[in-house]
C-alpha positions as CSV (number, residue, x, y, z in Angstrom):
1,M,-203.3,29.2,47.1
2,N,-202.5,31.1,44.0
3,L,-198.9,31.8,44.8
4,F,-198.4,28.1,45.1
5,R,-199.8,27.6,41.9
6,R,-197.7,30.0,40.3
7,I,-194.5,28.7,42.1
8,L,-195.4,25.0,41.0
9,F,-196.2,26.3,37.4
10,I,-192.6,28.0,37.3
11,S,-190.9,24.9,38.7
12,I,-192.5,22.7,35.9
13,I,-191.5,25.1,33.1
14,L,-187.7,24.9,34.6
15,V,-187.7,21.2,34.6
16,L,-188.8,21.1,31.3
17,I,-186.3,23.5,30.2
18,N,-183.6,21.4,31.7
19,C,-184.6,18.0,30.2
20,K,-184.7,19.6,26.5
21,K,-181.0,20.5,27.3
22,N,-179.0,18.4,24.7
23,K,-177.5,15.4,26.6
24,S,-174.1,15.5,24.2
25,D,-173.5,19.0,25.6
26,W,-170.6,17.2,27.6
27,I,-168.9,16.4,24.7
28,I,-168.4,19.9,23.0
29,G,-165.0,21.2,23.0
30,K,-161.4,20.0,22.2
31,W,-160.3,17.0,23.1
32,Q,-156.6,15.6,22.5
33,I,-155.5,12.1,21.8
34,Y,-153.0,10.9,24.7
35,D,-152.7,7.3,24.0
36,C,-154.0,4.7,21.6
37,E,-153.4,0.9,21.5
38,I,-152.7,1.3,17.5
39,N,-150.7,4.5,16.9
40,P,-151.1,6.0,13.9
41,F,-154.5,5.0,13.1
42,S,-157.1,6.4,10.1
43,H,-160.5,8.1,11.0
44,G,-162.9,8.3,8.3
45,S,-162.5,8.3,4.5
46,M,-162.2,12.0,3.8
47,C,-159.6,12.1,6.7
48,T,-156.4,11.0,5.0
49,D,-153.8,12.1,7.1
50,T,-153.2,9.7,9.7
51,L,-154.2,10.4,13.6
52,R,-151.8,9.7,16.3
53,I,-151.1,10.7,20.0
54,N,-151.6,14.6,20.0
55,S,-153.9,14.7,17.5
56,V,-157.0,16.6,18.4
57,F,-160.8,16.1,17.7
58,E,-162.9,19.4,18.3
59,F,-166.7,18.5,18.7
60,K,-168.8,21.4,18.0
61,S,-172.5,22.3,19.3
62,N,-174.2,21.8,16.0
63,E,-173.0,18.4,16.0
64,K,-170.2,19.0,13.5
65,L,-166.5,17.5,14.0
66,K,-163.1,18.9,13.0
67,I,-159.9,16.6,13.3
68,Y,-156.8,18.4,13.5
69,P,-153.7,15.5,12.9
70,Y,-151.4,18.0,14.8
71,K,-152.1,19.7,18.2
72,N,-151.4,23.0,16.6
73,G,-154.6,23.0,15.0
74,L,-153.4,24.8,11.5
75,S,-155.0,22.0,9.6
76,D,-158.4,20.4,9.5
77,C,-157.9,16.9,7.6
78,L,-161.4,16.4,6.6
79,N,-163.2,19.8,6.7
80,E,-166.0,19.0,8.7
81,Q,-167.6,16.0,9.8
82,A,-171.1,15.0,11.3
83,Y,-171.6,13.1,14.6
84,K,-174.0,12.4,17.0
85,L,-174.2,11.0,20.3
86,K,-176.6,7.7,19.8
87,S,-176.6,6.9,23.6
88,D,-174.1,7.2,26.5
89,S,-171.9,4.4,25.1
90,I,-172.1,5.1,21.5
91,I,-171.0,7.8,19.0
92,E,-171.8,8.0,15.4
93,F,-169.6,9.8,12.4
94,L,-171.0,10.4,9.2
95,D,-168.7,11.3,6.3
96,Y,-169.9,12.2,2.7
97,D,-169.9,8.8,1.8
98,Y,-168.9,6.7,4.8
99,Y,-170.4,5.9,8.3
100,Y,-169.1,4.3,11.3
101,S,-169.5,4.1,15.0
102,Y,-167.4,4.1,18.1
103,N,-168.2,2.8,21.5
104,I,-167.8,5.8,24.0
105,H,-166.7,5.5,27.7
106,K,-166.7,8.5,30.0
107,I,-163.7,8.0,32.4
108,S,-164.3,11.4,33.8
109,D,-165.4,15.0,32.6
110,D,-162.2,15.5,31.1
111,S,-161.0,12.2,29.8
112,I,-162.8,9.8,27.6
113,Y,-161.8,6.8,25.1
114,F,-163.2,5.3,22.1
115,I,-163.3,1.8,21.0
116,S,-163.2,1.3,17.4
117,H,-163.7,-2.0,15.4
118,N,-162.6,-0.2,12.3
119,T,-160.0,-2.4,10.7
120,P,-156.8,-0.5,10.5
121,N,-154.9,0.2,7.1
122,P,-151.7,-1.9,7.5
123,V,-150.1,0.8,5.1
124,V,-150.8,3.5,7.6
125,M,-149.6,1.6,10.5
126,N,-146.5,1.0,8.5
127,I,-146.7,-2.6,8.6
128,E,-144.8,-4.9,5.7
129,Y,-146.7,-8.0,4.7
130,D,-144.5,-11.1,5.3
131,P,-146.0,-14.1,3.6
132,N,-143.9,-15.9,6.1
133,Q,-146.0,-14.7,9.0
134,H,-149.4,-14.7,7.1
135,D,-151.3,-16.7,10.0
136,E,-149.9,-14.1,12.7
137,F,-150.7,-11.2,10.8
138,V,-154.5,-12.5,10.2
139,D,-154.8,-13.3,13.8
140,N,-153.8,-10.1,14.8
141,F,-156.7,-8.1,12.4
142,N,-159.0,-10.5,13.3
143,K,-158.4,-9.7,17.3
144,I,-158.8,-6.0,16.5
145,L,-162.0,-6.9,14.7
146,E,-163.2,-8.9,17.4
147,N,-162.4,-6.9,20.4
148,G,-161.8,-3.4,18.9
149,Y,-158.8,-1.1,19.8
150,K,-158.7,2.1,22.2
151,I,-158.1,5.5,21.8
152,Y,-157.8,7.6,24.6
153,L,-158.7,11.3,24.8
154,K,-158.4,14.0,27.3
155,R,-160.0,17.5,26.9
156,I,-158.0,20.5,26.3
157,K,-158.8,24.2,26.7
């Protein structure tokens, strides 16, 4: 009976250790944007470079994020930003002076997409305002605010 108790005790300890494992570990690593409904787009107040297809998000284990506007990863556009997976479907970002969140959807272990409701900057998008098309311009932005836009990422090595 003593052996049974020891095995049970060890099993419980192993289960508890696995339960304490960080649930956000799956996102750690580099993720490259391979598609985006708005291209280019801006991300965060300190990342003044626009992001586009082939930009890279690097999620670190200490809940820090580095963003590289270009795949070669030579320049990180915002030094470091904090992130936190609030749930299976929401990721929060915190810059020095700016907080926002994206809905996150896991397609597979190597593919995810974000839905952003951040208002895109017309200047970043290279859109010139035409007063004759004011209503269409406002309608498009209202649709983005209401529905968001998708940013697709794939895991890279």
